[in-house]
Backbone atoms as SQL, in Angstrom:
CREATE TABLE atoms (id INTEGER PRIMARY KEY, chain TEXT, resi INTEGER, resn TEXT, atom TEXT, x REAL, y REAL, z REAL);
INSERT INTO atoms VALUES
  (1, 'A', 1, 'UNK', 'N', -9.773, 23.441, 0.468),
  (2, 'A', 1, 'UNK', 'CA', -10.536, 22.919, -0.659),
  (3, 'A', 1, 'UNK', 'C', -9.937, 21.600, -1.114),
  (4, 'A', 2, 'UNK', 'N', -10.739, 20.830, -1.837),
  (5, 'A', 2, 'UNK', 'CA', -10.262, 19.512, -2.283),
  (6, 'A', 2, 'UNK', 'C', -9.147, 19.654, -3.302),
  (7, 'A', 3, 'UNK', 'N', -9.103, 20.774, -4.050),
  (8, 'A', 3, 'UNK', 'CA', -8.003, 20.974, -5.003),
  (9, 'A', 3, 'UNK', 'C', -6.672, 21.116, -4.278),
  (10, 'A', 4, 'UNK', 'N', -6.659, 21.810, -3.151),
  (11, 'A', 4, 'UNK', 'CA', -5.427, 21.971, -2.369),
  (12, 'A', 4, 'UNK', 'C', -4.975, 20.633, -1.808),
  (13, 'A', 5, 'UNK', 'N', -5.922, 19.844, -1.317),
  (14, 'A', 5, 'UNK', 'CA', -5.582, 18.538, -0.759),
  (15, 'A', 5, 'UNK', 'C', -5.085, 17.623, -1.865),
  (16, 'A', 6, 'UNK', 'N', -5.770, 17.630, -3.010),
  (17, 'A', 6, 'UNK', 'CA', -5.345, 16.811, -4.143),
  (18, 'A', 6, 'UNK', 'C', -3.939, 17.195, -4.558),
  (19, 'A', 7, 'UNK', 'N', -3.668, 18.472, -4.584),
  (20, 'A', 7, 'UNK', 'CA', -2.335, 18.955, -4.926),
  (21, 'A', 7, 'UNK', 'C', -1.309, 18.479, -3.903),
  (22, 'A', 8, 'UNK', 'N', -1.677, 18.512, -2.635),
  (23, 'A', 8, 'UNK', 'CA', -0.757, 18.063, -1.579),
  (24, 'A', 8, 'UNK', 'C', -0.459, 16.575, -1.715),
  (25, 'A', 9, 'UNK', 'N', -1.491, 15.782, -2.019),
  (26, 'A', 9, 'UNK', 'CA', -1.290, 14.344, -2.211),
  (27, 'A', 9, 'UNK', 'C', -0.415, 14.112, -3.432),
  (28, 'A', 10, 'UNK', 'N', -0.705, 14.835, -4.526),
  (29, 'A', 10, 'UNK', 'CA', 0.116, 14.688, -5.742),
  (30, 'A', 10, 'UNK', 'C', 1.559, 15.090, -5.456),
  (31, 'A', 11, 'UNK', 'N', 1.738, 16.191, -4.749),
  (32, 'A', 11, 'UNK', 'CA', 3.099, 16.634, -4.430),
  (33, 'A', 11, 'UNK', 'C', 3.824, 15.621, -3.559),
  (34, 'A', 12, 'UNK', 'N', 3.091, 14.959, -2.662),
  (35, 'A', 12, 'UNK', 'CA', 3.753, 13.980, -1.802),
  (36, 'A', 12, 'UNK', 'C', 4.219, 12.769, -2.601),
  (37, 'A', 13, 'UNK', 'N', 3.458, 12.364, -3.612),
  (38, 'A', 13, 'UNK', 'CA', 3.902, 11.227, -4.426),
  (39, 'A', 13, 'UNK', 'C', 4.928, 11.674, -5.467),
  (40, 'A', 14, 'UNK', 'N', 4.869, 12.924, -5.878),
  (41, 'A', 14, 'UNK', 'CA', 5.780, 13.373, -6.932),
  (42, 'A', 14, 'UNK', 'C', 7.240, 13.334, -6.487),
  (43, 'A', 15, 'UNK', 'N', 7.472, 13.336, -5.189),
  (44, 'A', 15, 'UNK', 'CA', 8.859, 13.245, -4.727),
  (45, 'A', 15, 'UNK', 'C', 9.422, 11.841, -4.939),
  (46, 'A', 16, 'UNK', 'N', 8.547, 10.885, -5.240),
  (47, 'A', 16, 'UNK', 'CA', 8.982, 9.512, -5.464),
  (48, 'A', 16, 'UNK', 'C', 9.091, 9.164, -6.942),
  (49, 'A', 17, 'UNK', 'N', 8.719, 10.095, -7.829),
  (50, 'A', 17, 'UNK', 'CA', 8.749, 9.813, -9.266),
  (51, 'A', 17, 'UNK', 'C', 9.668, 10.792, -9.975),
  (52, 'A', 18, 'UNK', 'N', 9.928, 10.516, -11.220),
  (53, 'A', 18, 'UNK', 'CA', 10.870, 11.329, -11.991),
  (54, 'A', 18, 'UNK', 'C', 10.327, 12.735, -12.240),
  (55, 'A', 19, 'UNK', 'N', 11.214, 13.709, -12.505),
  (56, 'A', 19, 'UNK', 'CA', 10.781, 15.082, -12.768),
  (57, 'A', 19, 'UNK', 'C', 9.863, 15.195, -13.984),
  (58, 'A', 20, 'UNK', 'N', 10.050, 14.336, -14.999),
  (59, 'A', 20, 'UNK', 'CA', 9.205, 14.392, -16.179),
  (60, 'A', 20, 'UNK', 'C', 7.750, 14.108, -15.818),
  (61, 'A', 21, 'UNK', 'N', 7.525, 13.273, -14.813),
  (62, 'A', 21, 'UNK', 'CA', 6.188, 12.884, -14.410),
  (63, 'A', 21, 'UNK', 'C', 5.373, 14.087, -13.953),
  (64, 'A', 22, 'UNK', 'N', 6.031, 15.080, -13.384),
  (65, 'A', 22, 'UNK', 'CA', 5.321, 16.251, -12.885),
  (66, 'A', 22, 'UNK', 'C', 4.716, 17.071, -14.025),
  (67, 'A', 23, 'UNK', 'N', 5.252, 16.919, -15.232),
  (68, 'A', 23, 'UNK', 'CA', 4.770, 17.678, -16.380),
  (69, 'A', 23, 'UNK', 'C', 3.489, 17.080, -16.953),
  (70, 'A', 24, 'UNK', 'N', 3.457, 15.780, -17.122),
  (71, 'A', 24, 'UNK', 'CA', 2.295, 15.113, -17.701),
  (72, 'A', 24, 'UNK', 'C', 2.028, 13.837, -16.934),
  (73, 'A', 25, 'UNK', 'N', 0.806, 13.376, -17.037),
  (74, 'A', 25, 'UNK', 'CA', 0.437, 12.219, -16.240),
  (75, 'A', 25, 'UNK', 'C', -0.500, 11.333, -17.047),
  (76, 'A', 26, 'UNK', 'N', 0.032, 10.674, -18.088),
  (77, 'A', 26, 'UNK', 'CA', -0.755, 9.793, -18.937),
  (78, 'A', 26, 'UNK', 'C', -0.501, 8.339, -18.590),
  (79, 'A', 27, 'UNK', 'N', -1.218, 7.462, -19.249),
  (80, 'A', 27, 'UNK', 'CA', -1.150, 6.030, -18.959),
  (81, 'A', 27, 'UNK', 'C', 0.244, 5.452, -19.161),
  (82, 'A', 28, 'UNK', 'N', 1.039, 6.039, -20.049),
  (83, 'A', 28, 'UNK', 'CA', 2.385, 5.539, -20.291),
  (84, 'A', 28, 'UNK', 'C', 3.428, 6.264, -19.455),
  (85, 'A', 29, 'UNK', 'N', 2.962, 7.083, -18.552),
  (86, 'A', 29, 'UNK', 'CA', 3.854, 7.875, -17.728),
  (87, 'A', 29, 'UNK', 'C', 4.589, 6.986, -16.717),
  (88, 'A', 30, 'UNK', 'N', 5.735, 7.440, -16.300),
  (89, 'A', 30, 'UNK', 'CA', 6.548, 6.707, -15.322),
  (90, 'A', 30, 'UNK', 'C', 5.803, 6.501, -14.000),
  (91, 'A', 31, 'UNK', 'N', 4.849, 7.371, -13.707),
  (92, 'A', 31, 'UNK', 'CA', 4.098, 7.242, -12.456),
  (93, 'A', 31, 'UNK', 'C', 3.327, 5.931, -12.384),
  (94, 'A', 32, 'UNK', 'N', 3.002, 5.372, -13.540),
  (95, 'A', 32, 'UNK', 'CA', 2.308, 4.085, -13.565),
  (96, 'A', 32, 'UNK', 'C', 3.271, 2.913, -13.409),
  (97, 'A', 33, 'UNK', 'N', 4.531, 3.196, -13.349),
  (98, 'A', 33, 'UNK', 'CA', 5.540, 2.151, -13.261),
  (99, 'A', 33, 'UNK', 'C', 6.417, 2.327, -12.020),
  (100, 'A', 34, 'UNK', 'N', 5.790, 2.773, -10.946),
  (101, 'A', 34, 'UNK', 'CA', 6.486, 2.954, -9.675),
  (102, 'A', 34, 'UNK', 'C', 6.606, 1.585, -9.011),
  (103, 'A', 35, 'UNK', 'N', 7.750, 1.297, -8.454),
  (104, 'A', 35, 'UNK', 'CA', 7.958, 0.017, -7.783),
  (105, 'A', 35, 'UNK', 'C', 7.187, -0.087, -6.487),
  (106, 'A', 36, 'UNK', 'N', 7.019, -1.307, -6.038),
  (107, 'A', 36, 'UNK', 'CA', 6.293, -1.564, -4.796),
  (108, 'A', 36, 'UNK', 'C', 6.909, -0.841, -3.603),
  (109, 'A', 37, 'UNK', 'N', 8.221, -0.827, -3.529),
  (110, 'A', 37, 'UNK', 'CA', 8.874, -0.185, -2.380),
  (111, 'A', 37, 'UNK', 'C', 8.609, 1.308, -2.354),
  (112, 'A', 38, 'UNK', 'N', 8.657, 1.953, -3.523),
  (113, 'A', 38, 'UNK', 'CA', 8.366, 3.388, -3.584),
  (114, 'A', 38, 'UNK', 'C', 6.910, 3.658, -3.230),
  (115, 'A', 39, 'UNK', 'N', 6.028, 2.802, -3.741),
  (116, 'A', 39, 'UNK', 'CA', 4.607, 2.960, -3.447),
  (117, 'A', 39, 'UNK', 'C', 4.340, 2.791, -1.953),
  (118, 'A', 40, 'UNK', 'N', 4.953, 1.793, -1.363),
  (119, 'A', 40, 'UNK', 'CA', 4.786, 1.574, 0.075),
  (120, 'A', 40, 'UNK', 'C', 5.363, 2.720, 0.899),
  (121, 'A', 41, 'UNK', 'N', 6.512, 3.234, 0.486),
  (122, 'A', 41, 'UNK', 'CA', 7.118, 4.361, 1.211),
  (123, 'A', 41, 'UNK', 'C', 6.181, 5.565, 1.184),
  (124, 'A', 42, 'UNK', 'N', 5.585, 5.828, 0.009),
  (125, 'A', 42, 'UNK', 'CA', 4.644, 6.947, -0.113),
  (126, 'A', 42, 'UNK', 'C', 3.410, 6.711, 0.752),
  (127, 'A', 43, 'UNK', 'N', 2.859, 5.503, 0.673),
  (128, 'A', 43, 'UNK', 'CA', 1.650, 5.182, 1.428),
  (129, 'A', 43, 'UNK', 'C', 1.898, 5.264, 2.935),
  (130, 'A', 44, 'UNK', 'N', 3.009, 4.714, 3.379),
  (131, 'A', 44, 'UNK', 'CA', 3.346, 4.763, 4.798),
  (132, 'A', 44, 'UNK', 'C', 3.515, 6.191, 5.288),
  (133, 'A', 45, 'UNK', 'N', 4.133, 7.023, 4.459),
  (134, 'A', 45, 'UNK', 'CA', 4.323, 8.427, 4.840),
  (135, 'A', 45, 'UNK', 'C', 2.991, 9.179, 4.855),
  (136, 'A', 46, 'UNK', 'N', 2.186, 8.990, 3.822),
  (137, 'A', 46, 'UNK', 'CA', 0.906, 9.692, 3.714),
  (138, 'A', 46, 'UNK', 'C', -0.045, 9.325, 4.844),
  (139, 'A', 47, 'UNK', 'N', -0.171, 8.017, 5.109),
  (140, 'A', 47, 'UNK', 'CA', -1.148, 7.546, 6.082),
  (141, 'A', 47, 'UNK', 'C', -0.575, 7.329, 7.478),
  (142, 'A', 48, 'UNK', 'N', 0.741, 7.537, 7.615),
  (143, 'A', 48, 'UNK', 'CA', 1.403, 7.317, 8.899),
  (144, 'A', 48, 'UNK', 'C', 1.139, 5.889, 9.399),
  (145, 'A', 49, 'UNK', 'N', 1.385, 4.936, 8.487),
  (146, 'A', 49, 'UNK', 'CA', 1.248, 3.515, 8.804),
  (147, 'A', 49, 'UNK', 'C', 2.584, 2.838, 8.547),
  (148, 'A', 50, 'UNK', 'N', 2.624, 1.542, 8.754),
  (149, 'A', 50, 'UNK', 'CA', 3.872, 0.809, 8.556),
  (150, 'A', 50, 'UNK', 'C', 3.614, -0.483, 7.782),
  (151, 'A', 51, 'UNK', 'N', 3.050, -0.340, 6.572),
  (152, 'A', 51, 'UNK', 'CA', 2.804, -1.507, 5.732),
  (153, 'A', 51, 'UNK', 'C', 4.129, -2.004, 5.186),
  (154, 'A', 52, 'UNK', 'N', 4.272, -3.319, 5.129),
  (155, 'A', 52, 'UNK', 'CA', 5.484, -3.911, 4.566),
  (156, 'A', 52, 'UNK', 'C', 5.215, -4.568, 3.222),
  (157, 'A', 53, 'UNK', 'N', 3.926, -4.786, 2.904),
  (158, 'A', 53, 'UNK', 'CA', 3.542, -5.392, 1.634),
  (159, 'A', 53, 'UNK', 'C', 2.321, -4.674, 1.070),
  (160, 'A', 54, 'UNK', 'N', 2.288, -4.508, -0.245),
  (161, 'A', 54, 'UNK', 'CA', 1.152, -3.873, -0.914),
  (162, 'A', 54, 'UNK', 'C', -0.134, -4.656, -0.626),
  (163, 'A', 55, 'UNK', 'N', -0.009, -5.953, -0.481),
  (164, 'A', 55, 'UNK', 'CA', -1.171, -6.805, -0.236),
  (165, 'A', 55, 'UNK', 'C', -1.906, -6.445, 1.058),
  (166, 'A', 56, 'UNK', 'N', -1.255, -5.720, 1.934),
  (167, 'A', 56, 'UNK', 'CA', -1.913, -5.293, 3.165),
  (168, 'A', 56, 'UNK', 'C', -3.004, -4.262, 2.900),
  (169, 'A', 57, 'UNK', 'N', -3.060, -3.762, 1.693),
  (170, 'A', 57, 'UNK', 'CA', -4.112, -2.814, 1.303),
  (171, 'A', 57, 'UNK', 'C', -5.380, -3.535, 0.849),
  (172, 'A', 58, 'UNK', 'N', -5.336, -4.849, 0.755),
  (173, 'A', 58, 'UNK', 'CA', -6.434, -5.624, 0.183),
  (174, 'A', 58, 'UNK', 'C', -7.769, -5.429, 0.897),
  (175, 'A', 59, 'UNK', 'N', -7.753, -5.066, 2.168),
  (176, 'A', 59, 'UNK', 'CA', -9.028, -4.922, 2.873),
  (177, 'A', 59, 'UNK', 'C', -9.742, -3.603, 2.560),
  (178, 'A', 60, 'UNK', 'N', -9.105, -2.729, 1.776),
  (179, 'A', 60, 'UNK', 'CA', -9.767, -1.512, 1.314),
  (180, 'A', 60, 'UNK', 'C', -9.616, -0.292, 2.202),
  (181, 'A', 61, 'UNK', 'N', -9.218, -0.470, 3.446),
  (182, 'A', 61, 'UNK', 'CA', -9.134, 0.662, 4.378),
  (183, 'A', 61, 'UNK', 'C', -8.122, 1.708, 3.908),
  (184, 'A', 62, 'UNK', 'N', -6.982, 1.275, 3.397),
  (185, 'A', 62, 'UNK', 'CA', -5.956, 2.224, 2.941),
  (186, 'A', 62, 'UNK', 'C', -6.462, 3.048, 1.760),
  (187, 'A', 63, 'UNK', 'N', -7.179, 2.394, 0.834),
  (188, 'A', 63, 'UNK', 'CA', -7.716, 3.128, -0.321),
  (189, 'A', 63, 'UNK', 'C', -8.715, 4.185, 0.148),
  (190, 'A', 64, 'UNK', 'N', -9.517, 3.817, 1.134),
  (191, 'A', 64, 'UNK', 'CA', -10.481, 4.778, 1.684),
  (192, 'A', 64, 'UNK', 'C', -9.757, 5.944, 2.354),
  (193, 'A', 65, 'UNK', 'N', -8.670, 5.643, 3.055),
  (194, 'A', 65, 'UNK', 'CA', -7.910, 6.713, 3.717),
  (195, 'A', 65, 'UNK', 'C', -7.267, 7.652, 2.694),
  (196, 'A', 66, 'UNK', 'N', -6.781, 7.091, 1.598),
  (197, 'A', 66, 'UNK', 'CA', -6.203, 7.937, 0.542),
  (198, 'A', 66, 'UNK', 'C', -7.265, 8.882, 0.013),
  (199, 'A', 67, 'UNK', 'N', -8.450, 8.345, -0.244),
  (200, 'A', 67, 'UNK', 'CA', -9.532, 9.188, -0.760),
  (201, 'A', 67, 'UNK', 'C', -9.983, 10.195, 0.290),
  (202, 'A', 68, 'UNK', 'N', -9.880, 9.844, 1.562),
  (203, 'A', 68, 'UNK', 'CA', -10.213, 10.795, 2.620),
  (204, 'A', 68, 'UNK', 'C', -9.210, 11.947, 2.649),
  (205, 'A', 69, 'UNK', 'N', -7.971, 11.677, 2.254),
  (206, 'A', 69, 'UNK', 'CA', -6.975, 12.757, 2.146),
  (207, 'A', 69, 'UNK', 'C', -7.350, 13.716, 1.015),
  (208, 'A', 70, 'UNK', 'N', -7.890, 13.166, -0.045),
  (209, 'A', 70, 'UNK', 'CA', -8.262, 13.980, -1.205),
  (210, 'A', 70, 'UNK', 'C', -9.585, 14.702, -0.967),
  (211, 'A', 71, 'UNK', 'N', -10.549, 14.000, -0.382),
  (212, 'A', 71, 'UNK', 'CA', -11.873, 14.542, -0.091),
  (213, 'A', 71, 'UNK', 'C', -12.129, 14.418, 1.417),
  (214, 'A', 72, 'UNK', 'N', -11.543, 15.298, 2.207),
  (215, 'A', 72, 'UNK', 'CA', -11.666, 15.196, 3.671),
  (216, 'A', 72, 'UNK', 'C', -13.126, 15.155, 4.134),
  (217, 'A', 73, 'UNK', 'N', -13.388, 14.198, 5.012),
  (218, 'A', 73, 'UNK', 'CA', -14.711, 14.090, 5.602),
  (219, 'A', 73, 'UNK', 'C', -15.741, 13.360, 4.761),
  (220, 'A', 74, 'UNK', 'N', -15.392, 12.987, 3.549),
  (221, 'A', 74, 'UNK', 'CA', -16.352, 12.334, 2.664),
  (222, 'A', 74, 'UNK', 'C', -16.422, 10.828, 2.890),
  (223, 'A', 75, 'UNK', 'N', -15.392, 10.261, 3.469),
  (224, 'A', 75, 'UNK', 'CA', -15.365, 8.830, 3.813),
  (225, 'A', 75, 'UNK', 'C', -15.580, 8.738, 5.319),
  (226, 'A', 76, 'UNK', 'N', -16.543, 7.929, 5.769),
  (227, 'A', 76, 'UNK', 'CA', -16.748, 7.784, 7.218),
  (228, 'A', 76, 'UNK', 'C', -15.643, 6.905, 7.828),
  (229, 'A', 77, 'UNK', 'N', -14.495, 7.495, 8.079),
  (230, 'A', 77, 'UNK', 'CA', -13.309, 6.763, 8.529),
  (231, 'A', 77, 'UNK', 'C', -13.591, 5.949, 9.791),
  (232, 'A', 78, 'UNK', 'N', -14.430, 6.466, 10.670),
  (233, 'A', 78, 'UNK', 'CA', -14.743, 5.742, 11.910),
  (234, 'A', 78, 'UNK', 'C', -15.486, 4.430, 11.643),
  (235, 'A', 79, 'UNK', 'N', -16.084, 4.306, 10.469),
  (236, 'A', 79, 'UNK', 'CA', -16.816, 3.078, 10.131),
  (237, 'A', 79, 'UNK', 'C', -15.952, 2.061, 9.389),
  (238, 'A', 80, 'UNK', 'N', -14.730, 2.432, 9.046),
  (239, 'A', 80, 'UNK', 'CA', -13.852, 1.500, 8.336),
  (240, 'A', 80, 'UNK', 'C', -13.408, 0.384, 9.268),
  (241, 'A', 81, 'UNK', 'N', -13.226, -0.784, 8.697),
  (242, 'A', 81, 'UNK', 'CA', -12.755, -1.944, 9.462),
  (243, 'A', 81, 'UNK', 'C', -11.290, -2.137, 9.082),
  (244, 'A', 82, 'UNK', 'N', -10.401, -1.561, 9.886),
  (245, 'A', 82, 'UNK', 'CA', -8.972, -1.532, 9.557),
  (246, 'A', 82, 'UNK', 'C', -8.312, -2.909, 9.636),
  (247, 'A', 83, 'UNK', 'N', -8.837, -3.767, 10.472),
  (248, 'A', 83, 'UNK', 'CA', -8.242, -5.093, 10.601),
  (249, 'A', 83, 'UNK', 'C', -9.094, -6.167, 9.910),
  (250, 'A', 84, 'UNK', 'N', -9.852, -5.758, 8.905),
  (251, 'A', 84, 'UNK', 'CA', -10.735, -6.690, 8.197),
  (252, 'A', 84, 'UNK', 'C', -9.937, -7.823, 7.572),
  (253, 'A', 85, 'UNK', 'N', -10.373, -9.022, 7.833),
  (254, 'A', 85, 'UNK', 'CA', -9.750, -10.223, 7.260),
  (255, 'A', 85, 'UNK', 'C', -10.776, -10.992, 6.416),
  (256, 'A', 86, 'UNK', 'N', -12.026, -10.977, 6.867),
  (257, 'A', 86, 'UNK', 'CA', -13.086, -11.689, 6.169),
  (258, 'A', 86, 'UNK', 'C', -13.571, -10.875, 4.973),
  (259, 'A', 87, 'UNK', 'N', -13.915, -11.590, 3.901),
  (260, 'A', 87, 'UNK', 'CA', -14.301, -10.914, 2.665),
  (261, 'A', 87, 'UNK', 'C', -15.480, -9.959, 2.858),
  (262, 'A', 88, 'UNK', 'N', -16.480, -10.361, 3.644),
  (263, 'A', 88, 'UNK', 'CA', -17.632, -9.479, 3.813),
  (264, 'A', 88, 'UNK', 'C', -17.269, -8.208, 4.590),
  (265, 'A', 89, 'UNK', 'N', -16.283, -8.254, 5.465),
  (266, 'A', 89, 'UNK', 'CA', -15.821, -7.048, 6.156),
  (267, 'A', 89, 'UNK', 'C', -15.068, -6.133, 5.188),
  (268, 'A', 90, 'UNK', 'N', -14.256, -6.738, 4.330),
  (269, 'A', 90, 'UNK', 'CA', -13.539, -5.953, 3.316),
  (270, 'A', 90, 'UNK', 'C', -14.527, -5.274, 2.380),
  (271, 'A', 91, 'UNK', 'N', -15.578, -5.996, 2.032),
  (272, 'A', 91, 'UNK', 'CA', -16.599, -5.441, 1.127),
  (273, 'A', 91, 'UNK', 'C', -17.236, -4.188, 1.723),
  (274, 'A', 92, 'UNK', 'N', -17.389, -4.160, 3.039),
  (275, 'A', 92, 'UNK', 'CA', -17.956, -2.975, 3.691),
  (276, 'A', 92, 'UNK', 'C', -17.050, -1.765, 3.460),
  (277, 'A', 93, 'UNK', 'N', -15.744, -1.970, 3.550),
  (278, 'A', 93, 'UNK', 'CA', -14.803, -0.876, 3.284),
  (279, 'A', 93, 'UNK', 'C', -14.913, -0.411, 1.837),
  (280, 'A', 94, 'UNK', 'N', -14.943, -1.365, 0.919),
  (281, 'A', 94, 'UNK', 'CA', -15.026, -1.005, -0.501),
  (282, 'A', 94, 'UNK', 'C', -16.350, -0.330, -0.839),
  (283, 'A', 95, 'UNK', 'N', -17.390, -0.649, -0.110),
  (284, 'A', 95, 'UNK', 'CA', -18.684, 0.008, -0.330),
  (285, 'A', 95, 'UNK', 'C', -18.556, 1.506, -0.061),
  (286, 'A', 96, 'UNK', 'N', -17.820, 1.880, 0.985),
  (287, 'A', 96, 'UNK', 'CA', -17.598, 3.306, 1.276),
  (288, 'A', 96, 'UNK', 'C', -16.852, 3.965, 0.112),
  (289, 'A', 97, 'UNK', 'N', -15.887, 3.254, -0.426),
  (290, 'A', 97, 'UNK', 'CA', -15.110, 3.773, -1.558),
  (291, 'A', 97, 'UNK', 'C', -16.001, 3.947, -2.789),
  (292, 'A', 98, 'UNK', 'N', -16.820, 2.944, -3.075),
  (293, 'A', 98, 'UNK', 'CA', -17.717, 3.023, -4.227),
  (294, 'A', 98, 'UNK', 'C', -18.722, 4.156, -4.081),
  (295, 'A', 99, 'UNK', 'N', -19.244, 4.345, -2.883),
  (296, 'A', 99, 'UNK', 'CA', -20.193, 5.434, -2.657),
  (297, 'A', 99, 'UNK', 'C', -19.548, 6.794, -2.903),
  (298, 'A', 100, 'UNK', 'N', -18.297, 6.943, -2.464),
  (299, 'A', 100, 'UNK', 'CA', -17.585, 8.198, -2.717),
  (300, 'A', 100, 'UNK', 'C', -17.383, 8.414, -4.216),
  (301, 'A', 101, 'UNK', 'N', -16.990, 7.364, -4.920),
  (302, 'A', 101, 'UNK', 'CA', -16.798, 7.472, -6.371),
  (303, 'A', 101, 'UNK', 'C', -18.092, 7.919, -7.045),
  (304, 'A', 102, 'UNK', 'N', -19.208, 7.341, -6.645),
  (305, 'A', 102, 'UNK', 'CA', -20.498, 7.731, -7.213),
  (306, 'A', 102, 'UNK', 'C', -20.809, 9.187, -6.882),
  (307, 'A', 103, 'UNK', 'N', -20.619, 9.560, -5.632),
  (308, 'A', 103, 'UNK', 'CA', -20.925, 10.922, -5.180),
  (309, 'A', 103, 'UNK', 'C', -20.089, 11.964, -5.920),
  (310, 'A', 104, 'UNK', 'N', -18.822, 11.650, -6.176),
  (311, 'A', 104, 'UNK', 'CA', -17.898, 12.591, -6.828),
  (312, 'A', 104, 'UNK', 'C', -17.859, 12.383, -8.345),
  (313, 'A', 105, 'UNK', 'N', -18.738, 11.523, -8.842),
  (314, 'A', 105, 'UNK', 'CA', -18.835, 11.267, -10.279),
  (315, 'A', 105, 'UNK', 'C', -17.507, 10.779, -10.864),
  (316, 'A', 106, 'UNK', 'N', -16.827, 9.919, -10.109),
  (317, 'A', 106, 'UNK', 'CA', -15.578, 9.316, -10.564),
  (318, 'A', 106, 'UNK', 'C', -15.943, 8.027, -11.274),
  (319, 'A', 107, 'UNK', 'N', -15.714, 7.998, -12.551),
  (320, 'A', 107, 'UNK', 'CA', -16.126, 6.864, -13.370),
  (321, 'A', 107, 'UNK', 'C', -14.993, 5.858, -13.515),
  (322, 'A', 108, 'UNK', 'N', -14.604, 5.278, -12.412),
  (323, 'A', 108, 'UNK', 'CA', -13.542, 4.276, -12.398),
  (324, 'A', 108, 'UNK', 'C', -14.109, 3.014, -11.775),
  (325, 'A', 109, 'UNK', 'N', -14.049, 1.930, -12.529),
  (326, 'A', 109, 'UNK', 'CA', -14.535, 0.654, -12.017),
  (327, 'A', 109, 'UNK', 'C', -13.580, 0.130, -10.956),
  (328, 'A', 110, 'UNK', 'N', -14.127, -0.246, -9.824),
  (329, 'A', 110, 'UNK', 'CA', -13.330, -0.806, -8.743),
  (330, 'A', 110, 'UNK', 'C', -13.505, -2.320, -8.797),
  (331, 'A', 111, 'UNK', 'N', -12.456, -3.029, -9.110),
  (332, 'A', 111, 'UNK', 'CA', -12.525, -4.485, -9.207),
  (333, 'A', 111, 'UNK', 'C', -12.359, -5.090, -7.815),
  (334, 'A', 112, 'UNK', 'N', -13.422, -4.994, -7.049),
  (335, 'A', 112, 'UNK', 'CA', -13.405, -5.379, -5.638),
  (336, 'A', 112, 'UNK', 'C', -12.985, -6.836, -5.454),
  (337, 'A', 113, 'UNK', 'N', -13.498, -7.727, -6.283),
  (338, 'A', 113, 'UNK', 'CA', -13.186, -9.146, -6.141),
  (339, 'A', 113, 'UNK', 'C', -11.679, -9.396, -6.219),
  (340, 'A', 114, 'UNK', 'N', -11.022, -8.743, -7.163),
  (341, 'A', 114, 'UNK', 'CA', -9.574, -8.898, -7.294),
  (342, 'A', 114, 'UNK', 'C', -8.841, -8.221, -6.142),
  (343, 'A', 115, 'UNK', 'N', -9.272, -7.022, -5.787),
  (344, 'A', 115, 'UNK', 'CA', -8.586, -6.272, -4.748),
  (345, 'A', 115, 'UNK', 'C', -8.659, -6.968, -3.395),
  (346, 'A', 116, 'UNK', 'N', -9.806, -7.540, -3.072),
  (347, 'A', 116, 'UNK', 'CA', -9.981, -8.243, -1.793),
  (348, 'A', 116, 'UNK', 'C', -9.001, -9.424, -1.704),
  (349, 'A', 117, 'UNK', 'N', -8.714, -10.023, -2.841),
  (350, 'A', 117, 'UNK', 'CA', -7.783, -11.164, -2.876),
  (351, 'A', 117, 'UNK', 'C', -6.337, -10.714, -2.983),
  (352, 'A', 118, 'UNK', 'N', -6.099, -9.407, -3.007),
  (353, 'A', 118, 'UNK', 'CA', -4.745, -8.873, -3.055),
  (354, 'A', 118, 'UNK', 'C', -4.117, -8.957, -4.439),
  (355, 'A', 119, 'UNK', 'N', -4.941, -8.899, -5.475),
  (356, 'A', 119, 'UNK', 'CA', -4.416, -8.999, -6.849),
  (357, 'A', 119, 'UNK', 'C', -4.549, -7.695, -7.573);
């Protein structure tokens, strides 16, 4: 079930954050203040990739893969453009992410323009 997968993803990141973070998870929580190196270590372990910079996520494929871990089979991973460099190719990846958010009723605005530029 997606709850088990979500729990597994949370547990995998929780090893990189303080014990207090496991109790609560609000906007001022330490989990929102994880360093780039810790974030990259978690991402590399979760996705079995070897990113050296957070900016390598700018094409959207990594975000889609994370969501595929949470909602297996809901993102058409075979349609992702993993080596996307051009903005319109990146937009295709983000479109898959936006469609999943809509389908799962996740009300989080994705600032695609900023993300594509690595900001």
